[in-house]
Phi, psi and omega in degrees: 000135172271171185293350181270352173101003176223164184289164174298327186290311185296320174301315181297321177293312177301318182295321186290321182287323175302309183301326182285328178292315178297324174297321178287331175291316187286322189287320174305316181296317182288318180302314182299321182292318179293316185290342179271355181287129181276179188292329181289336180283328181293321175304320183290322181295324177274351173293064182231192183306323183292323184287347181270358178253144170131170178234126187184196177215168172213162184254122183257121174226022184265017169250109194305316184304338182244026179301333169262020176231069182304131183247119178284129183244117180261146185214159170222127175236118175304159188292329184267000180305146170224189183295351177257002183286149180294155178241134174249126179259130174248145179247123187284168178275200183290348178287350177056040183248096176299326179295313175305311187293329175287324185293333182295345188252348187303315180291328167293323180300312177299324186288310185272348179073054165233155183273140175243128169236137185222095174288140180259106180272090189299149171300328183294317184273328189233066193291143172062182176295326183301312182286327181253293186305318187268359170085358182063030179290320174244152168312314180233101184289334180279351179226059184288145182210158179297338179273349179247004181286138180276156177300144183303331180297336186262004167298122197304323186280001179289340180277352183289323175297317173303323180285325175300310178305310182297322178289326176290328174295316179300323196246343187080012183298143182262359183307134175272334175230166178239162174258142179238133179238133172234137174250125180060243181298329179295324178286341173290311180298322185297308186283341171288326176304313178303318190282326190251349175220061192288344177268005168313167185277020178283152171267303177226152178239130173249128173250114185244123175052049172293150180289319179194181195219156167270094184286133176288065181224197180269011182285152177295145180290146014263016179271338183216191184271339191290138186083008180244166180297342179263014178312307189246016181289157171291114179274005179305317180287337181289317180279332176286341183288151178277081179258124183251114181263116181229153185197149184289153178279354174257006174278063188231024186265117179285348175258021181297135174319138171076353175291111177295141171225127176193174180311317184277319180297315182295331176296343177271351180128175185263334183240173177292314185307306182305321188285325169295316176304314182301312173304306178305309179302320182289322176299317174303314181298313180291323175299311183288327175297322189268357190049051174271157169294150179222115177244020172296157170219151174232142174209140169259143180265112187299129171080358180277148173252210177274086188211129187291320190313295188286345177282326181292314186296312177296330175290321177300314185294325178299318183267334193237000000 
């Protein structure tokens, strides 16, 4: 017997039970702390080099005017990307497939080490050419009027800057600007973003294989600026921007499916090849007449038809 009135064996049992109680107490505390972490905290913890790698998508709802129009955003981050890697945002064609538009750049992204983001403007939330190709500037873009213009916050391309900012938050990327590529219907949206949102956070814009254009002249919208919010705007940033107009040399079929034909569209030419040349030349003429700086370029892609894959490959080499 020890001096405290109980055996050494009894003392050991009491000590072990006490340690077990303390262990359980601290385990409960730790479990409570970790289970209380919200999703944003989880993203913060994983925003490291590993979080910058991979191919996937996320649903974007952080632009309040489009809170009821969720946009699935497809992305590809090369294995060797880091926080300083450039970001390319791609705009899909009439197929409305962000996944396909993203995938068209994966090989070049891995080779040239740039990040690809491809928002998908679904037909459900951005129906028809009015809401996508024409940027939802008017309720009926082919019949614009002062009473049918939409609030600027509802123009489709206004969501691109917020997607860019959100992606940077998720990954810790340091890019201050993005490059923008649009193919076919996406090229229509891309060049209209330049005209109607010239102060967006883009660096360079590639408009590839658009079916027809909004030319910065006095033709009626959507073929020109008359009757639209840019009718009296300062066009200096529009002509000063690095707009790269590209089109396949074989994209010369006047009967190509989906190619618009009417008095105004045909005034730009009968094929996508003709219309791309017309858009560039018209821009040059307008810039010279107004004594604006002019940084647009035009190139045809030898042997390419109306096909995203060769246009994406050419654009990647052009940019990076």
